[in-house]
N, C-alpha and C positions, 0 to 999 in steps of 0.2 A: 723442569716443571715442578718436581717434588720440592725443591728448595724454595721456590716462590710460594707454593701452597703452604709449606711449613711456616713461612714468614707471615702469611695472612692468618693462619690458624693460631692465633695468639695464645690460646690456652692449651694447645696441643692435643685436643680431644679427637682429632681426625675428621672434624667437620667445621665448615666455616659458618658461623652464626650470622644472622642478619646484621648485628652490630659489628662483627668483624669485617663483613663485606662492606658495610658503610664506611668504616675506618679506612679500609684499603682504597675505596673509591675516592675518598676525600684526600688521602695522601698522594695517590697516583695522579689525580686530575687537579690537585691544588684548589679544591672547592671546599671551603670551610664548613658549609652547611649543605651537604648532599641531600637531596630530596628523598625522604623516606618512601614515598610512593614509587620512586625509581628502583629502590632496593627491593621492594615488594614485587614489582614487575619482573625484575631479574630472577628473583627466587621462583616465581610462578613459571617462568620459562625454563630455567636451567635445573631446578630441583626436581629431577625426573621421578624420584621415589617419594616425593612430597613429604619428607620427614622434617622440613623446616631448616635444613642445613645443606650446604654445598659440599659434597664429598669430592675426593680427588678426581674421579672420572668426570663428574659434572663440572668441576673447576676447569678442566682442560677445554671443554666446550665453551664455557663462559669466557675464559681468557682469550681464546681464538677470536671471539666476536669483539672483544674490547680492544684487542691489539691493533 
């Protein structure tokens, strides 16, 4: 899971930004224009500490729901 997280965390800062999340969703689901409101909703649900980023523990939960 760490390897997948690191691939999504493009800048390596330890958190997945909304843009990084959107890029991952676009690449994974082959949707060129992934809806921004969907990204916001995913952040609202899975960003449990509400810092605007998805950290590794939050990513595990997100990934489990998307897989």
